[in-house]
C-alpha positions in Angstrom: 78.8 -9.4 -22.9 75.9 -11.1 -24.5 72.3 -11.3 -23.2 71.4 -15.0 -22.8 67.9 -15.3 -21.4 66.5 -18.9 -21.4 63.1 -20.5 -21.4 63.8 -22.3 -18.1 63.5 -19.2 -15.9 65.6 -16.6 -14.3 69.3 -17.4 -13.8 71.6 -15.3 -11.8 73.5 -13.1 -14.3 77.1 -12.9 -13.2 78.0 -10.3 -15.8 74.9 -9.0 -17.5 72.2 -11.4 -18.5 68.6 -10.3 -18.7 65.6 -12.6 -18.7 62.9 -11.0 -20.8 60.0 -12.4 -18.8 57.3 -9.9 -18.9 53.6 -9.8 -18.6 52.7 -7.0 -20.9 49.6 -8.7 -22.4 46.2 -8.7 -20.9 46.5 -12.5 -20.6 49.7 -12.1 -18.5 51.5 -14.3 -21.1 55.2 -15.0 -20.2 57.6 -13.9 -22.9 61.2 -15.2 -23.4 64.1 -14.8 -25.8 66.9 -17.2 -26.5 70.1 -16.5 -28.4 69.2 -19.1 -31.0 65.7 -17.6 -31.6 65.6 -14.1 -30.1 62.0 -13.6 -30.9 58.8 -13.1 -28.9 56.3 -15.8 -29.8 53.5 -13.2 -29.6 55.0 -10.9 -32.3 57.6 -12.8 -34.3 57.4 -10.7 -37.5 57.9 -7.3 -35.8 60.8 -8.4 -33.7 62.5 -10.1 -36.6 62.2 -6.9 -38.5 63.8 -5.1 -35.5 66.7 -7.5 -35.4 67.2 -7.2 -39.2 67.1 -3.5 -39.1 70.0 -3.6 -36.6 71.9 -6.1 -38.7 71.6 -4.0 -41.9 73.9 -1.3 -40.7 77.6 -2.4 -40.8 78.8 0.9 -39.2 77.0 0.8 -35.9 78.4 3.5 -33.6 77.0 4.5 -30.2 75.1 7.4 -31.6 73.3 5.4 -34.3 72.4 2.6 -31.8 70.8 5.1 -29.4 69.0 6.8 -32.3 67.4 3.4 -33.2 66.5 2.7 -29.6 64.9 6.1 -29.2 62.9 5.8 -32.4 61.4 2.5 -31.4 60.6 3.6 -27.9 59.0 6.9 -29.1 56.7 4.8 -31.3 55.6 2.8 -28.2 57.2 -0.3 -29.7 58.5 -1.5 -26.4 59.0 -5.2 -27.2 60.9 -4.3 -30.4 63.0 -1.9 -28.4 64.0 -4.6 -25.9 64.9 -7.0 -28.8 67.0 -4.3 -30.5 68.8 -3.7 -27.2 69.6 -7.5 -27.1 71.1 -7.2 -30.6 73.3 -4.3 -29.6 74.6 -6.3 -26.6 75.2 -9.4 -28.7 77.3 -7.4 -31.2 79.5 -6.1 -28.4 78.6 -2.5 -29.3 79.0 0.2 -26.6 76.1 1.4 -24.5 76.1 4.6 -22.4 73.8 6.3 -20.0 71.4 7.3 -22.7 71.0 3.7 -23.8 70.3 2.5 -20.3 68.0 5.4 -19.6 66.0 4.5 -22.7 65.7 0.8 -21.9 64.7 1.6 -18.3 61.9 3.7 -19.6 60.8 0.8 -21.7 60.8 -1.5 -18.6 58.6 1.1 -16.9 56.1 1.1 -19.8 56.0 -2.7 -19.7 55.7 -2.7 -15.9 58.5 -5.3 -15.9 60.4 -4.9 -12.6 62.5 -8.1 -13.1 64.3 -6.8 -16.2 64.4 -3.3 -14.7 66.3 -4.6 -11.6 68.8 -6.4 -13.7 69.4 -3.3 -15.8 69.8 -1.4 -12.5 72.5 -4.0 -11.5 74.4 -3.3 -14.7 74.1 0.5 -14.1 75.7 0.1 -10.7 78.5 -2.1 -12.0 79.3 0.1 -15.0 79.1 3.3 -12.8 76.3 4.7 -14.9 74.0 5.0 -11.9 75.5 8.3 -11.1 74.3 9.7 -14.4 71.3 11.9 -13.6 69.3 10.7 -16.6 69.9 7.0 -15.6 69.0 7.8 -12.0 65.8 9.6 -13.1 64.9 6.7 -15.4 65.4 4.2 -12.5 63.1 6.3 -10.3 60.5 6.3 -13.1 60.8 2.6 -13.7 60.3 1.6 -10.0 57.4 4.0 -9.6 55.7 2.6 -12.7 56.1 -0.9 -11.4 54.6 0.2 -8.0 57.9 -0.3 -6.1 57.7 3.0 -4.3 60.3 2.2 -1.7 63.0 1.3 -4.2 62.1 4.3 -6.3 62.5 6.6 -3.3 65.7 4.9 -2.3 67.3 5.4 -5.8 66.2 9.1 -5.7 67.7 9.6 -2.2 71.0 8.1 -3.4 71.3 10.3 -6.5 74.2 12.7 -6.2 72.8 15.1 -8.7 69.1 15.7 -9.1 67.4 18.0 -11.6 63.8 19.1 -12.1 63.1 16.0 -14.2 64.3 13.7 -11.3 62.0 15.5 -8.9 59.1 15.4 -11.3 59.6 11.7 -11.9 59.4 11.1 -8.1 56.4 13.3 -7.8 54.6 11.6 -10.7 55.3 8.3 -9.2 53.7 9.2 -5.9 50.6 10.6 -7.7 50.4 7.6 -10.0 50.2 5.4 -6.9 47.6 7.5 -5.2 49.9 9.2 -2.6 48.8 12.7 -3.3 49.7 14.1 0.1 53.2 12.7 -0.3 53.4 14.2 -3.8 52.5 17.6 -2.3 55.3 17.3 0.3 57.7 16.5 -2.5 56.5 19.5 -4.5 57.2 21.9 -1.7 60.4 20.2 -0.7 61.9 20.5 -4.2 61.3 24.3 -4.0 63.0 24.4 -0.6 66.0 22.7 -2.3 66.1 25.4 -4.8 64.7 23.4 -7.7 62.3 25.4 -9.8 59.3 23.4 -11.1 58.9 23.1 -14.8 55.6 23.0 -16.7 55.5 19.2 -16.5 55.9 19.3 -12.7 52.9 21.7 -12.4 50.9 19.6 -14.8 51.6 16.4 -12.8 50.7 17.8 -9.4 47.6 19.6 -10.6 46.4 16.4 -12.3 46.8 14.5 -9.0 45.0 17.2 -7.0 42.2 17.2 -9.5 41.7 13.5 -9.2 41.9 13.7 -5.4 39.4 16.6 -5.2 41.9 18.7 -3.3 41.0 22.0 -5.0 42.2 24.0 -1.9 45.8 22.8 -2.4 45.3 23.2 -6.1 44.7 26.9 -5.7 47.9 27.2 -3.7 49.8 25.5 -6.6 48.1 27.8 -9.0 49.6 30.8 -7.2 53.0 29.2 -7.5 52.4 28.7 -11.2 51.7 32.4 -11.6 54.7 33.3 -9.5 56.9 31.2 -11.9 55.3 32.6 -15.0 53.8 29.4 -16.4 50.1 30.4 -16.3 49.9 30.7 -20.1 51.8 27.4 -20.8 49.6 25.0 -22.6 50.3 21.9 -20.4 49.9 23.8 -17.2 46.8 25.6 -18.4 45.2 22.3 -19.4 45.8 20.8 -16.0 44.3 23.9 -14.3 41.2 23.7 -16.5 40.9 20.0 -15.6 41.3 20.6 -11.9 38.8 23.5 -11.7 36.3 21.7 -13.9 36.4 18.6 -11.8 36.0 20.6 -8.6 32.9 22.4 -9.9 34.7 25.7 -10.2 33.9 26.1 -13.9 34.2 29.9 -13.9 37.7 29.6 -12.7 38.4 27.1 -15.4 37.0 29.5 -17.9 39.2 32.3 -16.6 42.3 30.0 -17.0 41.2 29.1 -20.6 40.7 32.7 -21.6 44.1 33.8 -20.2 46.0 31.2 -22.2 47.9 32.6 -25.2 47.6 29.4 -27.2 45.3 26.4 -27.1 45.7 22.8 -28.3 43.0 20.2 -28.9 43.3 19.1 -25.3 42.6 22.7 -24.1 39.4 23.0 -26.2 38.2 19.5 -25.3 39.0 20.0 -21.6 37.1 23.2 -21.5 34.1 21.9 -23.4 34.0 18.7 -21.3 34.2 20.8 -18.1 31.2 22.9 -19.2 29.2 19.8 -20.0 30.1 18.1 -16.8 29.0 21.2 -14.8 25.7 21.3 -16.6 26.5 24.2 -18.9 25.6 22.4 -22.1 24.7 25.5 -24.2 28.0 27.2 -23.3 29.8 23.9 -24.2 28.1 23.9 -27.6 29.0 27.5 -28.2 32.6 26.9 -27.4 32.6 23.9 -29.8 31.5 26.3 -32.6 34.3 28.8 -31.6 36.7 25.9 -31.8 35.5 25.0 -35.3 35.9 28.6 -36.4 39.4 28.6 -35.1 40.2 25.7 -37.4 41.3 23.3 -34.6 41.5 19.7 -35.8 38.9 17.5 -34.3 40.2 14.7 -32.2 38.6 11.5 -31.0 38.2 13.0 -27.5 36.4 16.1 -28.8 34.0 14.0 -30.9 33.2 11.9 -27.9 32.5 15.0 -25.8 30.4 16.8 -28.3 28.4 13.7 -29.1 27.5 13.6 -25.4 26.3 17.2 -25.8 23.9 15.9 -28.5 22.6 13.3 -26.0 22.0 16.0 -23.4 20.1 18.2 -25.9 18.3 15.3 -27.6 19.8 16.8 -30.8 19.3 13.9 -33.2 20.1 15.8 -36.4 23.4 17.1 -35.0 24.3 13.7 -33.7 23.8 12.2 -37.2 26.0 14.9 -38.7 28.7 14.2 -36.2 28.3 10.5 -36.9 29.1 11.2 -40.6 32.1 13.3 -39.7 33.4 10.6 -37.4 33.3 8.1 -40.3 34.9 10.6 -42.6 37.8 11.1 -40.1 38.2 7.4 -39.8 37.3 7.4 -36.1 34.3 5.1 -36.6 35.9 2.2 -34.8 36.8 4.2 -31.7 35.0 2.5 -28.8 34.3 5.7 -26.8 32.9 7.4 -29.8 30.7 4.5 -30.8 29.4 4.2 -27.2 28.7 8.0 -27.1 26.8 7.8 -30.4 24.8 4.8 -29.1 23.9 6.8 -25.9 23.0 9.8 -28.0 20.6 7.7 -30.1 19.0 6.2 -27.0 18.5 9.7 -25.5 16.8 10.7 -28.7 14.5 7.7 -28.5 16.0 6.2 -31.7 16.4 2.7 -30.3 16.7 1.0 -33.7 19.7 3.2 -34.6 21.2 2.6 -31.1 20.8 -1.2 -31.6 22.4 -1.0 -35.0 25.4 0.9 -33.5 25.6 -1.7 -30.7 25.5 -4.5 -33.2 28.5 -3.0 -35.2 30.5 -3.3 -32.0 30.4 -7.1 -32.4 33.4 -8.5 -30.4 34.1 -5.2 -28.8 31.0 -4.9 -26.7 32.1 -4.4 -23.1 30.1 -3.9 -19.9 29.9 -0.1 -20.6 28.2 -0.6 -24.0 25.9 -3.3 -22.7 24.8 -1.1 -19.7 24.3 1.9 -22.0 21.9 -0.2 -24.2 20.0 -1.6 -21.1 19.7 1.9 -19.7 18.5 3.2 -23.1 15.7 0.7 -23.3 14.6 1.5 -19.8 14.5 5.2 -20.5 12.4 4.6 -23.5 9.8 2.3 -21.9 11.4 -0.9 -23.3 11.5 -2.7 -19.9 11.2 -6.2 -21.4 13.9 -5.5 -24.0 16.2 -4.2 -21.2 15.7 -7.3 -19.1 16.2 -9.6 -22.1 19.4 -7.7 -23.0 20.6 -8.1 -19.4 20.0 -11.8 -19.6 21.8 -12.0 -22.9 24.7 -10.1 -21.5 25.1 -12.6 -18.7 24.8 -15.6 -21.1 27.6 -14.1 -23.2 29.9 -14.0 -20.2 30.0 -10.2 -19.8 30.2 -9.6 -16.1 27.8 -6.8 -15.0 29.4 -3.9 -13.0 27.8 -1.8 -10.3 26.3 0.6 -12.9 24.6 -2.3 -14.7 23.0 -3.6 -11.5 22.0 -0.1 -10.4 20.3 0.3 -13.8 18.6 -3.0 -14.1 17.1 -2.7 -10.6 14.9 0.1 -11.9 13.2 -2.5 -14.1 11.5 -4.1 -11.1 9.0 -5.8 -11.1 9.7 -7.0 -14.7 13.0 -8.2 -13.4 13.0 -10.3 -10.2 14.3 -8.2 -7.3 15.1 -11.3 -5.3 17.1 -12.9 -8.2 19.1 -9.7 -8.9 19.7 -9.2 -5.2 21.0 -12.7 -5.0 23.5 -12.0 -7.8 24.6 -8.8 -6.1 25.3 -10.7 -2.9 27.2 -13.4 -4.8 29.7 -11.0 -6.3 29.9 -8.8 -3.2 28.4 -5.7 -4.7 25.8 -5.3 -1.9 28.2 -2.9 0.0 28.7 -0.7 -3.1 27.1 2.7 -2.7 25.4 2.8 -6.1 24.1 -0.8 -6.1 23.1 -0.7 -2.4 21.2 2.6 -3.0 19.4 1.1 -6.0 18.5 -2.0 -4.0 17.1 -0.1 -1.0 15.2 2.2 -3.4 13.6 -1.0 -5.0 12.6 -2.3 -1.6 11.2 1.2 -0.6 9.0 1.0 -3.7 7.6 -2.2 -2.3 7.0 -0.3 0.9 9.5 -2.7 2.6 11.5 -0.1 4.6 12.8 -2.8 7.0 14.7 -4.6 4.3 15.7 -1.3 2.8 17.2 -0.3 6.1 19.2 -3.6 6.4 20.7 -3.0 2.9 21.5 0.6 3.9 23.5 -0.6 6.9 25.5 -2.9 4.6 26.7 -0.1 2.3 30.4 0.3 3.1 30.8 4.0 2.2 27.5 5.7 2.3 27.5 8.7 0.1 24.9 11.5 0.3 22.8 9.8 -2.4 22.4 6.7 -0.2 21.5 8.8 2.9 19.0 10.8 0.9 17.4 7.6 -0.6 16.9 6.1 2.9 15.4 9.4 4.1 13.1 9.6 1.0 12.0 6.0 1.7 11.0 6.8 5.2 9.3 10.0 4.1 7.2 8.1 1.5 6.1 5.6 4.0 5.2 8.2 6.6 7.8 7.1 9.1 8.9 10.5 10.3 10.7 9.4 13.5 13.0 7.0 11.6 13.6 9.6 9.0 14.7 12.1 11.6 17.0 9.5 13.2 18.7 8.9 9.9 19.2 12.7 9.4 20.7 13.1 12.8 23.0 10.1 12.2 24.3 11.4 8.9 25.2 14.7 10.6 27.0 12.9 13.4 29.1 11.0 10.8 30.1 14.3 9.2 28.1 14.0 6.0 27.0 17.3 4.7 23.3 17.3 3.6 22.5 18.5 0.1 19.3 20.0 -1.3 17.8 16.5 -1.9 18.5 15.4 1.7 16.7 18.5 3.0 13.8 17.9 0.5 13.4 14.3 1.8 13.5 15.2 5.5 11.1 18.1 5.0 8.7 15.8 3.1 8.9 13.4 6.0 7.7 16.2 8.3 4.7 16.8 6.1 2.9 13.7 7.4 -0.1 14.2 9.7 1.6 12.6 12.7 4.8 14.6 12.4 5.8 17.1 15.1 5.2 20.6 13.8 8.3 22.1 15.3 10.5 19.5 13.6 9.6 20.8 10.2 10.4 24.3 11.3 13.8 23.2 12.6 14.7 21.5 9.4 13.6 24.7 7.5 16.0 26.7 9.7 18.8 24.1 8.9 18.2 24.4 5.2 18.5 28.2 5.5 21.7 27.9 7.4 23.1 25.5 4.8 22.1 27.8 2.0 19.6 25.3 0.4 16.3 26.9 1.3 16.0 28.5 -2.2 16.8 25.3 -4.0 13.7 24.4 -6.0 13.2 20.9 -4.6 13.6 22.3 -1.0 11.3 25.3 -1.4 8.7 23.1 -3.1 8.9 20.7 -0.2 8.5 23.6 2.3 5.4 24.8 0.5 3.9 21.3 0.7 5.0 20.8 4.4 3.6 24.0 5.7 0.3 23.5 3.8 0.0 20.0 5.2 0.7 20.9 8.8 -1.9 23.7 8.8 0.3 26.8 8.3 -1.0 27.9 5.0 0.3 31.4 5.5 3.9 30.3 5.7 3.3 28.1 2.7 2.1 31.1 0.7 5.1 33.2 1.9 7.6 30.6 0.6 5.6 30.2 -2.6 5.7 34.0 -3.3 9.5 34.1 -2.6 10.3 31.2 -5.0 12.5 32.5 -7.8 11.4 29.6 -9.9 8.5 27.2 -9.4 7.9 23.7 -10.6 4.6 21.8 -10.9 5.0 20.5 -7.4 5.0 24.1 -6.0 1.9 25.1 -8.0 0.0 21.9 -7.1 0.9 22.1 -3.4 -0.4 25.7 -3.2 -3.7 24.9 -5.0 -4.4 21.8 -2.9 -3.2 23.6 0.2 -5.7 26.4 -0.2 -8.4 23.9 -1.1 -7.8 21.8 2.0 -7.8 24.9 4.2 -11.1 26.1 2.8 -9.8 29.0 0.7 -11.4 27.9 -2.5 -11.2 31.3 -4.3 -7.5 31.6 -3.5 -6.9 28.1 -4.9 -8.7 29.0 -8.1 -6.8 32.3 -8.4 -3.5 30.3 -8.3 -4.9 28.0 -11.0 -5.9 30.9 -13.2 -2.4 32.4 -12.8 -1.0 29.1 -14.1 -3.3 29.2 -17.1 -2.2 32.8 -18.0 1.4 31.7 -17.9 0.6 28.6 -20.1 2.3 26.4 -17.5 2.2 22.6 -17.7 -0.7 21.0 -15.7 -1.4 17.4 -14.8 -4.2 15.5 -13.2 -3.0 16.4 -9.7 -3.5 20.0 -10.5 -7.1 19.4 -11.3 -7.6 17.2 -8.2 -6.6 20.3 -6.2 -8.9 22.5 -8.3 -12.0 20.3 -8.1 -11.3 19.8 -4.3 -11.3 23.6 -4.0 -14.6 23.9 -5.8 -16.0 21.1 -3.6 -15.1 22.6 -0.3 -16.3 26.0 -1.4 -19.6 24.7 -2.9 -18.7 25.9 -6.4 -20.4 23.1 -8.3 -20.7 24.9 -11.7 -17.0 26.0 -11.6 -15.9 22.4 -10.8 -17.9 21.0 -13.7 -16.4 23.6 -16.0 -12.8 22.9 -14.9 -13.4 19.2 -15.4 -14.5 19.8 -19.0 -11.4 22.0 -19.6 -9.2 19.2 -18.4 -10.8 16.5 -20.5 -11.8 18.4 -23.6 -9.2 21.2 -23.9 -6.1 19.7 -22.3 -6.9 16.1 -23.1 -5.8 14.9 -19.6 -7.4 11.5 -18.8 -9.2 11.6 -15.4 -8.0 9.2 -12.8 -9.9 7.3 -10.1 -9.0 10.0 -7.6 -10.3 12.7 -9.9 -13.6 10.9 -10.4 -13.9 10.6 -6.7 -13.4 14.4 -6.4 -16.2 14.9 -8.9 -18.5 12.5 -7.1 -17.7 14.5 -3.9 -18.5 17.8 -5.6 -21.9 16.6 -6.7 -22.6 14.6 -3.5 -21.9 17.4 -1.0 -24.2 19.7 -3.0 -27.0 17.0 -2.8 -26.8 16.3 -6.5 -26.7 12.5 -6.0 -28.3 11.7 -9.4 -25.5 13.5 -11.2 -22.9 11.8 -9.0 -24.5 8.4 -9.9 -24.6 9.2 -13.6 -20.9 10.2 -13.6 -20.0 6.9 -11.9 -22.0 5.0 -14.6 -20.1 6.9 -17.4 -16.6 6.2 -16.0 -14.4 4.3 -18.5 -13.3 1.8 -15.8 -15.1 0.2 -12.9 -15.5 2.5 -9.9 -13.0 1.8 -7.1 -13.5 1.9 -3.3 -12.8 5.6 -3.0 -15.6 6.5 -5.4 -18.2 4.3 -3.6 -17.0 5.5 -0.2 -17.4 9.1 -1.3 -20.9 8.5 -2.6 -21.9 6.6 0.6 -20.7 9.5 2.7 -22.8 11.9 0.6 -25.8 9.6 1.0 -25.2 9.7 4.8 -25.3 13.5 4.9 -28.4 13.7 2.7 -30.0 10.6 4.2 -30.6 8.8 0.8 -31.0 5.3 2.2 -31.6 3.4 -1.0 -28.6 4.8 -2.9 -26.5 4.6 0.2 -27.3 0.9 0.6 -26.2 0.3 -3.1 -22.9 2.2 -2.5 -22.3 0.3 0.7 -22.8 -3.1 -1.0 -20.3 -2.1 -3.7 -17.8 -0.8 -1.2 -18.1 -3.9 1.0 -17.6 -6.2 -2.0 -14.4 -4.4 -2.8 -13.1 -4.0 0.8 -14.9 -6.5 3.0 -12.6 -5.8 6.0 -12.7 -2.0 5.8 -14.9 -0.6 8.6 -15.8 2.6 6.8 -18.6 1.1 4.7 -20.3 -0.6 7.7 -20.0 2.5 9.9 -21.3 4.9 7.2 -24.2 2.6 6.4 -25.1 2.1 10.1 -24.9 5.8 10.6 -27.2 6.3 7.6 -29.8 4.0 9.1 -29.4 5.6 12.5 -29.9 9.1 11.0 -33.0 7.8 9.3 -34.3 6.3 12.6 -34.1 2.8 11.2 -32.5 1.2 14.3 -33.3 -2.4 13.2 -31.3 -2.1 10.0 -28.5 -0.4 12.0 -28.4 -3.3 14.4 -28.1 -5.8 11.4 -25.1 -3.9 10.0 -23.4 -3.8 13.4 -24.0 -7.6 13.8 -22.6 -8.2 10.3 -19.4 -6.3 11.5 -19.2 -8.5 14.5 -19.7 -11.7 12.4 -16.9 -10.7 10.0 -14.7 -9.5 12.9 -14.5 -6.0 11.4 -13.2 -3.5 13.9 -14.4 0.1 13.8 -11.5 2.6 13.8 -11.2 4.3 17.1 -11.4 8.1 17.0 -8.3 10.0 18.3 -7.3 13.6 18.5 -3.7 14.8 18.8 -2.3 18.1 20.0 1.4 19.2 20.2 2.5 21.2 23.2 6.1 22.1 23.8 7.4 19.8 21.1 5.6 16.8 22.6 2.5 15.2 21.1 -0.5 14.1 23.3 -3.3 11.9 22.1 -6.9 11.7 23.4 -9.8 9.4 22.7 -13.5 10.0 23.6 -14.2 10.1 27.4 -10.4 9.8 28.0 -9.2 10.0 31.6 -5.7 8.7 31.1 -3.9 12.1 31.0 -2.2 13.2 34.2 -4.0 16.6 33.9 -7.4 14.9 33.3 -9.1 16.6 36.3 -8.1 20.0 35.0 -9.1 19.2 31.5 -12.6 18.2 32.6 -12.8 21.3 34.8 -12.0 23.4 31.8 -14.7 21.6 29.8 -17.2 22.3 32.6 -16.3 26.0 32.5 -16.6 26.1 28.7 -20.0 24.3 28.9 -21.4 27.0 31.2 -20.0 29.8 29.0 -21.3 28.1 25.8 -24.8 27.9 27.2 -24.6 31.6 28.1 -24.1 32.3 24.4 -27.3 30.3 23.6 -25.6 27.1 22.5 -27.9 24.1 22.3 -26.3 20.6 21.7 -27.2 19.0 18.4 -28.1 15.5 19.6 -28.7 14.3 16.1 -24.9 14.0 15.8 -25.0 11.1 18.2 -26.2 8.1 16.2 -27.2 5.9 19.1 -30.7 4.9 20.3 -30.4 6.5 23.7 -31.9 9.4 25.7 -30.9 13.0 24.7 -29.3 13.5 28.1 -26.9 10.6 27.4 -26.3 12.0 23.9 -25.2 15.3 25.4 -22.8 13.6 27.7 -21.2 11.7 24.7 -20.9 15.0 22.7 -19.3 16.7 25.8 -16.5 14.1 25.9 -15.5 13.9 22.2 -11.7 13.6 21.7 -11.2 16.9 19.9 -12.9 18.8 22.8 -10.5 17.1 25.3 -7.5 18.1 23.1 -8.7 21.7 22.8 -9.3 22.0 26.5 -5.8 20.6 27.2 -4.4 23.2 24.7 -6.2 26.0 26.5 -4.8 25.2 29.9 -1.3 24.3 28.7 -0.5 27.3 26.4 -0.3 31.0 27.0 -3.3 33.1 26.0 -3.4 34.2 22.3 -1.3 31.2 21.1 -3.0 29.3 18.3 -4.1 25.8 19.0 -3.5 23.0 16.4 -5.4 19.7 16.8 -5.3 16.7 14.5 -8.2 14.2 14.3 -8.2 10.9 12.4 -12.0 11.0 11.9 -14.4 13.6 10.6 -15.4 16.4 13.0 -19.1 16.1 13.9 -21.5 19.0 13.3 -22.0 19.7 17.0 -18.2 19.8 17.7 -17.8 22.1 14.7 -20.4 24.6 16.2 -18.8 24.3 19.7 -15.2 25.0 18.4 -16.4 28.1 16.5 -17.9 29.4 19.8 -14.8 28.5 21.8 -12.6 30.4 19.4 -14.7 33.5 20.0 -15.1 33.3 23.8 -11.4 32.4 24.4 -10.0 34.7 21.8 -8.0 31.9 20.2 -7.4 30.7 16.7 -8.0 27.0 16.6 -6.9 24.9 13.7 -8.4 21.4 13.4 -7.4 19.0 10.7 -9.8 16.1 10.4 -9.9 13.2 8.0 -11.3 15.5 5.3 -9.8 19.0 5.5 -8.4 21.8 7.7 -10.8 24.0 9.7 -9.5 27.4 10.8 -11.7 28.7 13.6 -11.3 32.3 14.5 -13.6 34.8 16.2 -16.6 32.5 15.9 -16.2 31.6 12.2 -14.6 28.7 10.3 -12.7 28.9 7.0 -15.0 26.1 5.6 -18.0 28.4 6.1 -19.9 25.4 7.5 -19.5 23.6 4.2 -17.5 20.7 5.3 
């Protein structure tokens, strides 16, 4: 019988005719053979050679024909194998089960089910279907062409099944993503008495590794040991791969060490596993052991080790490997060239990276384009990255989700709106990586509403997306929304990681956050085992310092096994804000002894500590150390701290001279600080100048007008004060209303001056009356100078009596058990009279009272304050 396929399409073959109509090329090009010209148009020369090779042998027995078929198929020359098979059929030569098994495997490799089904028909007609090798090849062919049902049907109809048959079925299920079914087959074959071979184990372990089912993989490992295959190379390699992908790198190492022999795949798998799990040094050491063992370097190993160079920023080693790659003729391998390019970008050698990218002309794919874009962004070349992204699109290379995730970090150089529009157009908005990058870009614009909309569109939110949304709310101070997101992720069964806890704890560090919430999330982090993670412990130090519990912040700081700059800075600024200047400076000196990295934030904390403690000389000395010794450029915030240092000490001329020496124009914070100092020291002329500068910069900010009017009032110049107040009215500038907050039983209560809205208002004022009597018994006299209104002293005393912080403290005293500390938050600065009163209340009530005003924390205890009246 002769194969007679035609160009017109598939005809029903009554005896045995096969249409070779396959789509094995990337362009899905139809291929056909005729008896007159049995050649594929795509590769005429190779197929002609195949035909001629067959015709050259006059004595063509079955054994020789099969030998030729196997040789071609083993060399992955599938098209030539099919053409050779046509020649055998034309000649009338015999074929057997081995011939059909071989050609079925070729059909599987070409993913051509049409030819495979026709061969299947011939197998049935010629009774070869009962041959176990033919049946196994049929199963393999159907599985490779994604026809799982027919593959399983053939398997079920097989009279005889061996371990290869079962393994083919199992491999088919895993190839089509049906890992659970593959596991059922694996256990079923053992029940049927079929002992798995090394290839069976390698197949199922590979599937479990890709599926992340390490628990089942461990079960299979026990079966491997039971069957004595633990030292087999194929099985060992699969075990190494599974454990490495599951993060169990020490188990992978144990498997590697227990193997009697290793091949290149073993070494590469182990090295790649170490690198993937962050053990770069161990990966490098293993590479050297591999070289000492004389193992031949493969393309995969080069690609892995070059990635190591990128991680270590080892430019010299990368260049050596580049030379070796060229020597071994691997220079055109796309993976290696991409790895080299990434390595050069990580080493900041962008010219070399661009040269490597240029040599890939015609082979540049989305991965290499994205790697170059990412490289430029990492090295500060934002404009080059954006230009490259535009060029990539012009050349018709379609960006993938990694590309969009990368280029979104180039905002604002790249238009967020335009990129977002592209993302929507190709339906990447619901991708986790792209969606997360988009919401992060909107968060940086302080647009949490649009960020939240994007977050809702993400189809499968991973922990990175949840953490990014949490971090966005934390950065914008939206604690309640952050808490709702955290609760929702737990409801959906997502397990928080250390970054999630870090974000939610940071959200609880805002002034308006409920104190108990932060403690609860601390407890959750302990329960989840993340409390010792560096980012979490650093966030805890910051949170406790900011909510007024400096003791807990210090305890966590002392327990930290490792500390980053955030921890040190948080502890310094925490002590400074709480009035413990000496302790803050001790922490700083400890940093200096350890030669730790410092930044401008470190010195903001240090100068603040000196300011609150009145250590002017020390503050000046540390400023000089920063500028002259460490060469850290002062920021606007730091200059503001220095102005505050001099201003609080009454050294207004020094403060003014510093402002005049600044390398850039003074900002609003600097002038506001100077104005506040002028208000305290009643320097009207300088205060007027500072107010004019501040109003010019922020005409709608009430602070300048209020401070200036208070300055005039303190100096008794009521006429000028009235002018300032009129100017505020003309410009419709509203003074910020003073509020005080107190948290009682996980609920926050707010008070404003002379507030009567609270349900317990009568009891609150009764408590204030009682305190007033007891205060007078101690000799307290109201400081009416703190009331900057042109009214009688009697009315001034009444105003002082009803300040918001006193109402909050009175409520705390009647609502909490004796001895419990009271924490009050105030949005404005505590006046001098209230400061004196709260000191006395802490003594006569035997309570510790912590008040955080707009400037710092005040710890009142036994009639004293942590600020030592220097606030």
